[in-house]
C-alpha positions as a printed Julia matrix, in Angstrom:
412×3 Matrix{Float64}:
 -0.01  -0.01   0.01
  2.84   2.41   0.78
  4.44   1.84  -2.64
  1.06   2.23  -4.28
  0.4    5.53  -2.45
  3.78   7.01  -3.36
  3.46   5.98  -7.04
 -0.09   7.4   -7.13
  1.29  10.87  -6.2
  4.34  10.4   -8.46
  6.74  10.89  -5.51
 10.35  11.49  -6.6
 12.37   8.29  -6.7
 14.94   9.27  -4.02
 12.24  10.5   -1.64
 10.19   7.37  -2.4
 13.03   5.09  -1.34
 13.84   7.16   1.72
 10.26   7.05   2.99
  9.98   3.29   2.44
 13.3    2.69   4.24
 12.3    4.83   7.23
  8.83   3.31   7.49
 10.22  -0.21   7.51
 12.81   0.7   10.14
 10.26   2.34  12.43
  7.83  -0.53  11.95
 10.48  -2.91  13.3
 11.23  -0.81  16.4
  9.65  -2.03  19.61
  8.46   1.11  21.44
  8.76   1.48  25.23
  5.61   0.93  27.24
  3.72   3.98  28.49
  1.43   4.13  31.49
 -1.67   4.05  29.29
 -0.41   0.93  27.48
 -0.51  -1.21  30.64
 -4.18  -2.13  31.25
 -3.66  -3.41  34.78
 -2.42   0.01  35.86
 -5.91   1.43  35.05
 -7.28  -0.81  37.81
 -5.16   0.88  40.55
 -6.79   3.24  43.04
 -6.17   6.97  42.43
 -3.94   7.05  45.51
 -1.8    4.15  44.35
 -1.48   5.62  40.86
 -0.46   8.98  42.33
  2.28   7.3   44.37
  3.51   5.49  41.26
  3.54   8.64  39.17
  5.37  10.54  41.9
  7.96   7.77  42.1
  8.45   7.84  38.29
  8.43  11.56  37.62
  9.51  13.47  40.73
 13.25  12.57  40.47
 13.31  14.01  36.95
 11.35  17.17  37.78
 13.63  17.77  40.77
 16.5   18.43  38.3
 14.99  21.93  38.2
 15.99  23.91  41.34
 12.45  25.26  41.96
 10.77  21.85  41.69
 13.43  20.37  43.96
 12.59  23.08  46.5
  8.87  22.41  46.13
  9.41  18.69  46.62
 11.3   19.33  49.88
  8.92  22.05  51.13
  5.55  20.64  50.11
  5.53  16.97  49.01
  1.69  16.72  48.55
  1.91  19.6   46.02
  4.64  17.78  44.12
  2.57  14.6   44.06
 -0.34  16.57  42.63
  1.89  17.99  39.88
  3.15  14.52  38.94
 -0.33  13.06  38.89
 -2.19  15.84  37.05
  0.25  17.78  34.84
  2.83  15.2   33.55
  2.83  12.88  30.56
  5.58  10.98  28.8
  6.34  11.61  25.07
  8.26   8.95  23.15
 10.39  10.01  20.17
 12.12   7.98  17.46
 15.48   8.98  15.95
 15.32  12.06  13.68
 11.85  12.9   15.03
 11.26  16.63  15.63
  9.9   17.6   19.07
  9.39  21.26  18.15
 10.59  23.84  15.67
 11.69  27.42  15.91
  8.86  29.96  16.07
  6.17  27.62  17.44
  4.27  28.79  20.51
  4.35  26.33  23.39
  2.61  25.68  26.68
  4.85  22.86  27.92
  8.08  22.3   29.84
 10.25  19.2   29.11
 12.7   16.93  30.97
 14.62  14.16  29.24
 13.9   10.76  30.85
 16.2    8.68  28.55
 17.9    9.01  25.2
 19.62  11.9   23.39
 18.44  14.94  21.46
 20.09  17.91  19.63
 19.06  21.55  19.79
 19.64  23.84  16.84
 19.32  27.64  17.03
 19.74  30.5   14.55
 20.85  33.92  15.75
 22.02  37.28  14.46
 25.8   37.14  14.04
 26.23  40.49  15.75
 23.58  40.11  18.46
 24.52  40.12  22.08
 20.93  40.44  23.37
 17.43  39.87  22.24
 14.12  41.27  23.22
 11.78  38.83  24.87
  9.0   39.31  22.36
 11.1   39.9   19.27
 10.05  38.1   16.07
 12.05  35.2   14.73
 14.7   36.4   12.28
 14.53  35.44   8.61
 16.97  32.51   8.15
 17.78  33.72   4.63
 19.32  36.92   5.98
 23.1   36.91   5.54
 23.6   38.14   9.08
 21.8   35.14  10.57
 24.08  32.23  11.53
 23.37  28.84  13.09
 24.91  28.25  16.55
 26.73  24.95  17.21
 24.22  22.19  18.06
 23.72  21.51  21.77
 23.54  17.87  22.86
 20.76  17.11  25.35
 20.76  14.01  27.55
 19.05  12.33  30.45
 18.04  14.7   33.24
 18.39  17.87  31.09
 15.37  20.16  30.99
 14.3   22.89  28.56
 11.47  25.27  27.72
 10.73  26.01  31.37
 10.21  29.63  30.37
  6.8   28.49  29.09
  5.73  27.94  32.72
  6.2   31.61  33.51
  5.46  33.63  30.38
  4.12  33.4   26.83
  6.9   31.58  24.99
  7.72  30.7   21.44
 10.54  28.32  20.65
 13.89  29.92  19.89
 15.25  26.84  18.15
 14.52  23.31  16.92
 14.77  20.12  19.02
 15.38  16.78  17.23
 15.79  13.31  18.68
 19.17  11.64  17.95
 18.21   8.27  19.42
 15.07   6.65  20.81
 14.17   8.84  23.76
 11.5    9.59  26.24
 10.66  13.12  27.32
  8.6   14.13  30.32
  6.18  16.89  29.34
  4.66  19.19  31.93
  1.5   20.95  30.69
  1.42  24.6   31.84
 -2.3   24.91  32.37
 -2.55  21.61  34.28
  0.49  22.66  36.38
 -1.2   25.92  37.37
 -4.44  24.08  38.23
 -2.56  21.51  40.42
 -0.5   24.14  42.26
 -3.49  26.35  42.94
 -4.81  23.82  45.49
 -1.74  24.29  47.72
 -1.63  27.93  48.98
  1.98  27.8   50.37
  3.37  26.47  47.16
  1.14  28.68  45.01
  2.49  31.8   46.74
  6.14  30.75  46.13
  5.39  29.89  42.51
  3.72  33.27  41.94
  6.75  35.05  43.35
  9.07  32.92  41.23
  7.04  33.69  38.13
  7.3   37.45  38.7
 11.09  37.33  39.37
 11.8   34.96  36.49
 10.01  37.37  34.09
 12.15  40.27  35.39
 15.28  38.13  34.99
 14.59  37.01  31.44
 13.48  40.53  30.4
 16.87  41.91  31.47
 18.88  39.07  29.86
 22.06  40.28  28.07
 22.39  37.19  25.91
 20.57  35.43  23.13
 17.44  33.82  24.56
 17.2   30.08  24.22
 14.81  27.19  25.02
 17.61  25.67  27.15
 17.76  26.42  30.82
 20.87  26.94  33.01
 20.81  25.96  36.64
 22.74  29.04  37.73
 20.1   31.39  36.3
 17.31  29.52  38.13
 19.11  29.66  41.46
 19.64  33.4   40.93
 15.89  33.75  40.5
 15.31  31.74  43.72
 17.69  34.07  45.57
 15.85  37.15  44.31
 12.52  36.02  45.77
 10.93  38.02  48.56
 12.11  37.22  52.07
  8.94  35.29  52.99
  9.27  32.9   50.06
 12.98  32.45  50.64
 12.36  31.47  54.26
  9.61  29.02  53.24
 11.99  27.26  50.86
 14.83  27.24  53.38
 12.82  25.94  56.4
 13.31  22.19  55.6
 17.11  22.72  55.43
 17.11  24.81  58.63
 15.01  22.13  60.35
 17.41  19.43  59.35
 20.4   21.39  60.74
 18.5   21.96  63.96
 17.69  18.25  64.37
 21.26  17.1   63.66
 23.21  16.36  66.87
 26.51  15.77  65.09
 28.64  17.08  63.66
 26.96  20.42  63.19
 25.95  21.32  66.76
 29.14  19.89  68.23
 31.34  22.07  66.08
 29.37  25.3   65.93
 27.69  27.63  68.34
 23.85  27.52  68.59
 23.82  31.12  67.43
 25.18  30.03  64.01
 21.77  28.62  63.1
 20.1   31.93  63.91
 22.77  33.8   61.95
 22.23  31.47  58.98
 18.47  32.13  59.09
 19.13  35.86  59.22
 21.37  35.63  56.13
 18.61  33.86  54.25
 16.02  36.48  55.31
 18.35  39.33  54.25
 19.12  37.76  50.88
 22.83  37.15  51.49
 22.4   33.45  50.81
 19.81  30.69  50.4
 19.69  27.06  51.5
 18.89  23.94  49.43
 18.35  20.38  50.55
 19.55  17.83  47.96
 19.71  14.1   48.69
 19.71  14.8   52.41
 22.62  17.27  52.19
 22.23  20.99  53.09
 23.9   23.42  50.66
 24.39  27.11  51.36
 24.23  29.19  48.14
 25.7   32.65  47.75
 26.3   34.96  44.77
 29.59  36.76  44.26
 30.81  39.27  41.71
 34.35  39.62  40.39
 35.91  42.29  38.15
 38.43  41.26  35.52
 40.13  44.62  35.08
 42.88  44.51  32.4
 45.2   47.07  30.88
 45.54  47.34  27.13
 48.84  45.37  27.36
 46.93  42.45  28.86
 48.05  42.75  32.46
 45.4   42.13  35.09
 44.61  44.03  38.28
 44.45  41.43  41.11
 44.06  41.49  44.88
 47.16  40.06  46.53
 46.02  39.85  50.2
 43.11  40.66  52.47
 42.8   41.92  56.03
 41.09  39.54  58.46
 38.75  40.77  61.2
 41.53  40.42  63.83
 43.72  42.84  61.76
 46.13  40.3   60.36
 47.01  40.22  56.64
 46.35  36.97  54.82
 47.64  36.18  51.32
 44.71  35.81  48.94
 45.4   36.24  45.23
 42.08  36.86  43.52
 40.19  39.22  41.27
 38.67  42.2   43.1
 35.04  41.5   44.01
 32.41  41.21  46.64
 29.3   39.29  47.62
 26.25  40.21  45.61
 22.95  40.86  47.37
 19.68  39.44  46.1
 18.47  42.95  45.02
 21.56  43.82  42.99
 22.1   43.26  39.28
 25.64  42.28  38.13
 26.07  45.84  36.82
 25.18  47.36  40.2
 27.4   44.99  42.14
 30.28  45.7   39.75
 29.84  49.45  40.25
 29.9   48.85  44.05
 33.26  47.12  43.66
 34.62  50.26  41.88
 33.13  52.49  44.64
 34.64  50.42  47.49
 37.61  48.18  46.68
 38.75  50.09  43.54
 37.78  53.57  44.69
 41.27  54.89  43.81
 40.29  54.72  40.13
 37.72  57.39  40.77
 33.99  57.13  41.35
 32.81  60.3   39.56
 30.77  59.56  36.41
 32.82  62.3   34.66
 36.05  60.39  35.35
 35.03  56.8   35.03
 32.81  55.35  32.38
 31.95  51.68  32.9
 30.77  49.45  30.02
 30.38  45.71  30.72
 30.91  42.85  28.27
 28.49  39.93  28.54
 29.49  38.52  31.94
 31.08  35.1   32.42
 29.33  32.89  34.94
 30.68  29.95  36.82
 29.86  27.83  39.84
 32.23  26.35  42.43
 31.68  24.64  45.8
 33.63  25.47  48.91
 33.26  24.83  52.62
 31.94  27.45  55.02
 34.19  27.46  58.08
 31.67  29.66  59.95
 28.68  27.36  59.39
 30.38  24.04  58.72
 28.3   23.2   55.6
 29.13  23.08  51.83
 28.68  26.46  50.13
 27.99  26.84  46.4
 29.24  30.17  45.09
 27.6   31.49  41.94
 30.28  33.74  40.51
 29.73  36.37  37.84
 32.9   37.78  36.27
 32.51  41.2   34.63
 35.2   42.07  32.12
 36.64  45.5   31.55
 39.85  47.11  30.3
 41.72  50.19  31.57
 42.13  52.13  28.38
 44.41  55.01  29.51
 47.36  53.27  31.19
 49.49  56.42  31.43
 46.96  58.69  33.1
 46.38  59.03  36.79
 44.18  56.11  38.07
 41.4   58.57  38.76
 41.14  59.33  35.05
 40.98  55.78  33.78
 38.28  54.88  31.37
 36.73  51.41  31.57
 35.59  50.05  28.24
 34.68  46.57  26.93
 37.55  44.09  26.37
 36.88  42.73  22.84
 39.65  40.1   23.04
 38.36  38.32  26.16
 36.11  35.27  25.88
 34.94  32.68  28.48
């Protein structure tokens, strides 16, 4: 019948053979079973099915920092999301999940298999308006970015949960794969039944929109964990404390080693830091992580030499060697630009703080994450570091008359 159909429409010979070959290959593939394919599962009680769906889907959804926080803070809400808003989509190799320009109302997490993401962008673009139209691919200034490989546990299109979103690229399956799809409208309906979680989600939605509207990079369907944690840290104090309470409770219940090595006041200090926005806490696999944002300034002369901090003064007045870029901790209310300007006002004040003397232009910042150990609190601390790049143009002038301009030669 397939041959007859293709001959009937006089399909080109090469396309004819390609379609037949692909149809035979796909017909021979044994697809993975889905929940709706197993009839006995339909006999389970709603409670038993909800437990099964939570067991299957929650570990994948928790790859997203917000959903991990919801799962720790309000497990019934997470069970409702898994039971009401999630479905599994199976893809065969070379099958397209979505194409650039399509509107979407779904967020995805890869359960198994591999995909590739392709995106076109303006060759000279460093930023993009949230609601800008998709560029014409025939334009000579439009180039295709290198394909991004997506694997198990990776998530994408989460922006669709918080704003009207159209795909910025095309997603194609490389191998047989399963993708967990979260429907936006069903997600909202499920969360609305749990006031505590609904309040946090509403705050997150507002802050995420602010964050993505101010993005100084090409927008993409792919999500970066660092950006999501920044959004969590920018939440109002009430929401931050709600999300941190499970971690604070665990520290309070632990008898060793935390309380044996640290004063009881440390727990109160940690809670105050969370409330003030200096840090946040996350509970992952039973381990408490303290998360803080820092800013560093990569200030270079035109000859390539860097300005670095060689030592720092401790609270007891002693000098400790500490070779590092000048920088500071970034508060939850500060943008990278504002924090960078504060570094120039405080640590680099000798360069001049008057707008007439110093003009600061930032390149797209470089972001990185590293984990250290907090000696004061005795818990692992994840530092989200943003490095702002600048160059001192006038190397012969007095430091107060230096002009800070973008460094075109620097790249992450």
